[in-house]
C-alpha positions in Angstrom: -0.2 -5.6 17.9 2.9 -3.9 15.5 3.4 -7.2 14.1 -0.4 -8.2 13.8 -0.4 -4.8 11.6 2.6 -5.6 9.2 1.3 -9.4 8.4 -0.8 -7.5 6.1 1.9 -6.5 3.8 3.4 -9.7 3.5 1.8 -10.4 -0.1 3.9 -7.7 -1.4 7.2 -7.1 0.4 9.4 -8.3 -1.9 7.7 -7.7 -5.0 8.4 -5.9 -8.2 6.9 -2.4 -8.5 5.8 -0.9 -11.7 4.5 2.3 -11.0 3.5 5.1 -8.4 1.1 7.3 -9.6 0.5 10.7 -7.2 -3.1 11.9 -6.1 -5.3 14.2 -4.9 -5.9 12.0 -2.2 -2.9 10.1 -2.4 -0.6 7.7 -3.4 -0.5 4.6 -5.6 1.4 1.8 -6.0 1.3 -0.8 -8.4 3.0 -4.0 -8.3 3.8 -6.7 -10.9 1.4 -9.2 -8.9 -1.7 -7.3 -10.5 -1.6 -5.5 -6.2 -2.3 -2.3 -5.4 -1.7 0.1 -2.4 -3.3 3.0 -1.7 -1.6 5.0 0.9 -3.2 8.0 2.0 -2.7 10.8 5.2 -6.2 11.6 7.4 -5.3 14.0 10.2 -1.4 13.8 10.1 -1.9 9.7 10.4 -0.4 7.4 7.4 -3.7 5.3 6.8 -3.2 2.2 4.1 -5.2 -0.4 1.8 -4.2 -3.0 0.0 -5.8 -4.8 -2.4 -6.4 -7.6 -3.1 -5.3 -8.1 1.0 
């Protein structure tokens, strides 16, 4: 199950990070290829969303 979950991050592996923005609900990581990774903690667990996936 873990390998399937990690596959959604293949597009950002090795990409240059342009900025990391600290926001009220978490952090946003902006990559060079115009991809965004939103990271937040909900109920003690890390939740992520990658745009585009």
